[in-house]
ZAROLO-907922 format. One line per 3 residues: number of its first residue (from 1); their letters; for each residue x, z, y of C-alpha. Coordinates in Angstrom, 3 decimals. Last residue first. Layout:
NUM = a = X,Z,Y ~ ...;
***
This chain:
124 = ssv = 3.690,-6.239,-21.491 ~ 0.483,-5.904,-19.499 ~ 0.414,-4.972,-15.833;
121 = tvq = -2.639,-3.135,-14.541 ~ -3.302,-2.701,-10.838 ~ -6.369,-0.702,-9.869;
118 = tgq = -7.525,-0.545,-6.271 ~ -7.793,2.714,-4.387 ~ -10.465,4.614,-2.512;
115 = gwy = -8.803,4.234,0.869 ~ -6.991,6.990,2.656 ~ -6.601,8.440,6.119;
112 = dym = -4.411,11.248,7.419 ~ -1.028,10.570,5.884 ~ 1.628,13.281,5.915;
109 = ayd = 0.613,14.652,2.528 ~ 1.542,11.323,0.945 ~ 5.196,11.937,1.732;
106 = shi = 7.104,8.722,2.471 ~ 6.639,8.980,6.217 ~ 6.573,6.307,8.917;
103 = rdp = 5.878,7.430,12.451 ~ 3.164,7.176,15.073 ~ -0.278,7.784,13.704;
100 = rsa = -1.284,7.820,10.030 ~ -2.567,5.357,7.452 ~ -3.069,5.016,3.722;
97 = cyy = -3.882,2.307,1.178 ~ -3.994,3.472,-2.393 ~ -2.857,1.747,-5.573;
94 = lat = -4.159,2.992,-8.907 ~ -1.338,2.471,-11.338 ~ 0.507,-0.012,-13.541;
91 = dep = 3.876,-0.705,-11.947 ~ 5.530,0.612,-15.112 ~ 4.248,-2.470,-16.917;
88 = kls = 6.425,-4.594,-14.631 ~ 5.502,-6.990,-11.852 ~ 8.001,-9.607,-10.802;
85 = nmq = 6.228,-9.991,-7.469 ~ 3.947,-7.700,-5.505 ~ 2.842,-8.758,-2.042;
82 = lym = 1.390,-5.744,-0.294 ~ -0.824,-6.528,2.651 ~ -2.128,-4.679,5.677;
79 = tnk = -5.151,-5.671,7.740 ~ -6.383,-4.708,11.168 ~ -7.131,-8.407,11.683;
76 = and = -5.222,-8.779,14.944 ~ -2.726,-6.255,13.616 ~ -1.736,-8.456,10.697;
73 = rsi = 0.434,-6.394,8.401 ~ 3.248,-6.819,5.896 ~ 4.712,-5.112,2.840;
70 = tfr = 6.881,-6.995,0.369 ~ 7.389,-5.944,-3.236 ~ 10.086,-7.100,-5.653;
67 = gkv = 13.345,-6.453,-3.804 ~ 12.621,-2.764,-3.444 ~ 9.901,-1.658,-5.844;
64 = sda = 11.544,1.274,-7.646 ~ 13.702,2.132,-4.652 ~ 10.601,2.939,-2.636;
61 = yvr = 10.274,0.714,0.360 ~ 10.408,1.263,4.111 ~ 9.570,-1.243,6.817;
58 = gva = 10.078,-1.052,10.561 ~ 9.662,-4.460,12.150 ~ 5.933,-4.714,11.458;
55 = sws = 5.358,-3.633,15.071 ~ 2.840,-0.987,14.024 ~ 5.246,0.404,11.433;
52 = iaa = 5.170,-0.424,7.733 ~ 5.097,1.655,4.581 ~ 5.990,1.161,0.929;
49 = vfe = 5.466,2.609,-2.543 ~ 5.227,6.383,-2.225 ~ 4.156,8.305,-5.256;
46 = rek = 1.025,10.144,-6.316 ~ 1.846,12.518,-9.106 ~ 1.463,11.514,-12.724;
43 = gpa = -1.111,12.204,-15.418 ~ -2.814,8.859,-14.951 ~ -0.784,6.579,-12.654;
40 = qrf = -0.781,7.021,-8.905 ~ 0.221,4.606,-6.203 ~ 0.946,4.775,-2.505;
37 = wgm = 0.851,2.076,0.142 ~ 1.433,2.392,3.854 ~ 0.122,1.928,7.347;
34 = vys = 1.566,3.315,10.553 ~ -0.924,3.381,13.364 ~ -0.170,1.422,16.538;
31 = ssf = -2.861,-1.075,15.606 ~ -5.267,1.680,16.445 ~ -7.989,3.322,14.425;
28 = trg = -10.126,5.923,16.154 ~ -13.343,3.918,16.326 ~ -13.291,2.830,12.733;
25 = sav = -11.824,0.029,10.671 ~ -8.848,-0.727,8.469 ~ -8.634,-3.522,5.900;
22 = csl = -6.172,-3.156,3.045 ~ -5.010,-6.103,0.977 ~ -3.135,-6.305,-2.310;
19 = rls = -1.293,-9.385,-3.474 ~ -0.432,-9.923,-7.127 ~ 2.416,-11.535,-8.994;
16 = gga = 3.403,-12.027,-12.612 ~ 6.520,-10.972,-14.453 ~ 4.581,-8.741,-16.803;
13 = qvl = 1.087,-10.079,-17.277 ~ -1.662,-9.420,-14.780 ~ -4.830,-7.349,-14.615;
10 = ggg = -6.404,-6.715,-11.246 ~ -6.021,-5.340,-7.777 ~ -6.740,-7.428,-4.710;
7 = sev = -8.727,-5.024,-2.579 ~ -8.265,-1.893,-0.525 ~ -10.689,-0.476,2.034;
4 = lqv = -9.613,1.933,4.746 ~ -11.985,3.765,7.060 ~ -10.772,5.635,10.107;
1 = q = -12.670,8.394,11.883;
***
C-alpha cells in the first residue's frame, strides 16, 4: 500500500504563486514510481496537470500549465512538488497527488495511488 498526502493549497490572487507538496509513504512505495498531479474543478472531469519520472529527467506538462508550473521531486524525502507561478482563476481546483509504477501517463485511470487533494483557489 502507498499513502500520499498533499499540502500547500490555499487562496491566492491572480498572478500569484503557490507550491504544492506531496509526501509518499508505505511499504510498497519506491522512488522508481512515477508521480504526478491532477486537478478537478466542481462539475468538471479530473484533468492531468504534470508528471515526473523517478529520475526527475522525464517531465510532462499539460498545455494549460506549461511555462507556468514546474514539477520536481526529492527521492530521498519521497516528496514531489508543484511550483505554480502566474496563477489564473481557471487554475482553481482540487489538486490531487498520484503515483504509479514505471511509466508516465496523462490518464488518471492509469494511476494506482491517490492523495485526498488540496484546494487551490485563485481570485480574480
